[in-house]
C-alpha positions in Angstrom: -126.5 59.7 -1.0 -127.6 56.9 -3.3 -123.9 56.3 -4.3 -122.8 56.0 -0.7 -125.7 53.6 0.1 -124.7 51.5 -2.9 -121.0 51.4 -1.9 -122.0 50.4 1.6 -124.2 47.7 0.3 -121.4 46.4 -1.9 -119.0 46.3 1.1 -121.6 44.4 3.1 -122.0 41.9 0.2 -118.2 41.4 -0.1 -117.9 40.9 3.6 -120.6 38.4 3.5 -118.9 36.5 0.6 -115.6 36.5 2.4 -117.3 35.3 5.6 -119.0 32.6 3.5 -115.6 31.5 2.1 -113.9 31.4 5.5 -116.9 29.6 6.8 -116.6 27.0 4.0 -112.9 26.5 4.7 -113.6 26.1 8.4 -116.4 23.7 7.7 -114.2 21.7 5.4 -111.5 21.4 8.1 -114.2 20.5 10.7 -115.7 18.0 8.3 -112.4 16.0 8.0 -112.5 12.8 9.9 -109.9 12.0 12.5 -108.5 9.3 10.2 -108.2 11.8 7.3 -106.4 14.3 9.6 -104.0 11.6 10.8 -103.3 10.6 7.1 -102.7 14.2 6.2 -100.3 14.7 9.0 -98.5 11.4 8.1 -98.0 12.6 4.5 -96.6 15.9 5.7 -94.2 14.1 8.1 -93.1 11.7 5.3 -92.3 14.5 3.0 -90.4 16.4 5.7 -88.4 13.2 6.5 -87.6 12.6 2.8 -86.3 16.1 2.4 -84.1 15.8 5.5 -82.8 12.4 4.2 -81.9 14.0 0.8 -80.1 16.8 2.6 -78.2 14.3 4.7 -77.1 12.3 1.6 -76.0 15.5 -0.2 -73.9 16.4 2.8 -72.3 13.0 3.1 -71.5 13.0 -0.7 -69.9 16.5 -0.4 -67.9 15.4 2.7 -66.6 12.3 1.0 -65.6 14.2 -2.1 -63.8 16.8 0.0 -61.9 14.0 1.8 -61.0 12.1 -1.4 -60.3 15.0 -3.8 -59.5 17.8 -1.5 -55.9 17.9 -2.7 -56.8 17.7 -6.4 -55.4 21.1 -7.3 -52.2 20.6 -5.2 -51.7 17.2 -6.8 -52.0 18.6 -10.3 -49.5 21.4 -9.6 -47.1 18.8 -8.1 -46.9 17.0 -11.5 -45.0 20.0 -12.8 -42.1 19.0 -10.6 -42.0 15.5 -12.3 -42.1 17.2 -15.7 -39.2 19.5 -14.7 -37.1 16.5 -13.6 -37.8 14.8 -17.0 -36.7 17.9 -18.8 -33.6 18.3 -16.6 -32.5 14.7 -17.4 -33.1 15.2 -21.1 -31.1 18.4 -21.1 -28.2 16.9 -19.2 -28.1 13.7 -21.3 -27.9 15.8 -24.5 -25.2 18.1 -23.3 -22.1 17.4 -25.5 -19.7 18.4 -22.7 -21.2 16.0 -20.2 -21.9 13.0 -22.4 -20.4 9.7 -21.2 -19.0 11.4 -18.1 -19.1 10.1 -14.6 -20.6 13.3 -13.4 -23.5 12.9 -15.8 -24.1 9.3 -14.6 -24.2 10.3 -10.9 -26.4 13.3 -11.5 -29.0 11.3 -13.6 -29.0 8.5 -11.0 -29.8 11.1 -8.3 -32.6 12.6 -10.4 -34.0 9.1 -11.0 -34.1 8.4 -7.2 -35.9 11.7 -6.6 -38.4 11.0 -9.4 -39.0 7.4 -8.1 -39.7 8.8 -4.6 -42.1 11.4 -5.9 -44.1 8.8 -7.9 -44.2 6.5 -4.8 -45.6 9.4 -2.7 -48.2 10.1 -5.3 -49.2 6.4 -5.5 -49.7 6.3 -1.7 -52.1 9.1 -2.2 -54.1 7.3 -4.9 -52.4 9.1 -7.8 -51.1 6.8 -10.5 -49.7 7.0 -14.0 -51.9 6.3 -17.0 -50.7 3.4 -19.1 -50.2 4.7 -22.6 -47.5 2.9 -24.7 -49.1 0.1 -27.0 -52.6 1.1 -25.7 -55.4 2.0 -28.0 -56.0 5.7 -28.0 -58.7 6.5 -25.4 -60.0 10.1 -25.7 -60.9 10.0 -22.0 -57.3 9.3 -21.0 -55.1 10.3 -23.9 -54.6 13.5 -26.0 -53.1 12.8 -29.4 -50.5 15.4 -30.4 -49.1 13.8 -33.6 -49.3 10.8 -35.9 -46.4 8.5 -36.7 -46.4 6.1 -39.7 -46.1 2.5 -38.5 -47.4 -0.4 -40.5 -46.5 -2.8 -37.6 -49.1 -1.2 -35.3 -52.9 -0.9 -35.6 -53.9 2.6 -36.5 -54.6 4.7 -33.4 -52.2 2.8 -31.2 -50.1 4.9 -28.8 -46.4 4.6 -29.9 -44.8 7.5 -28.0 -45.5 9.3 -24.8 -44.8 13.0 -24.9 -46.0 13.8 -21.3 -47.2 11.4 -18.7 -50.9 11.4 -17.6 -52.2 10.7 -14.2 -55.4 9.6 -12.5 -56.5 10.4 -8.9 -58.7 7.5 -7.9 -61.4 7.4 -10.6 -60.9 11.0 -11.6 -58.6 12.3 -14.4 -55.9 14.5 -13.0 -54.5 15.2 -16.5 -54.4 13.3 -19.8 -51.4 11.7 -21.4 -50.0 13.6 -24.4 -49.1 11.0 -26.9 -48.2 10.2 -30.5 -50.3 7.5 -32.3 -49.6 5.2 -35.2 -51.1 5.5 -38.7 -50.7 3.4 -41.9 -48.1 4.5 -44.4 -49.5 6.4 -47.3 -49.1 4.0 -50.2 -49.5 6.7 -52.9 -46.5 8.6 -51.5 -44.5 5.4 -51.2 -45.3 4.4 -54.8 -44.5 7.9 -56.1 -41.1 7.7 -54.4 -40.4 4.3 -55.9 -41.3 5.6 -59.4 -39.1 8.6 -59.0 -36.2 6.4 -57.9 -36.7 4.0 -60.8 -36.8 7.0 -63.3 -33.6 8.4 -61.8 -31.8 5.0 -62.0 -33.0 4.6 -65.6 -31.8 8.1 -66.6 -28.4 7.4 -65.1 -28.1 4.1 -67.0 -29.0 5.9 -70.2 -26.3 8.5 -69.6 -23.7 5.7 -69.1 
């Protein structure tokens, strides 16, 4: 009996505490002045408006990107056709049976027309070739595949284009595959000269 009475008294105490808390919250709300209530509502409204504005901006950005770069994957796949045209021309021009023939000339002329038309169509859709030859190697635009010794060029200058690169507006569609210049290795050059002089000297001694 005593335990039950204690439990009941505890429940009554807890209910009184909760009532006091609820009463305190209610009193706090009631204690707010009309100006404070208006300010609180204005803050909530400002936050809600800012969130809506952010969502609107995100939507506009996504819409613009979809419009500008929606054909990005298709454009990149289309570049394979240009590569195949280049390979076809190279194969035909190096065919011993066709060299210097009128048939080869006409075929290459037709392929050049097709290639020119394709590049023109790409340009109308904001896709343009990346300038590479005689340009300083730019890791954002070029991918160096090999080095070629050339003392007439500054090291790191593009001297050969292995595969054309393209930009779609301000976005890289694919990098240019290039060969860049490097200085001649003076040690190897001096070694070759010494070997030649030794060979010449040995020949003169034999004579």
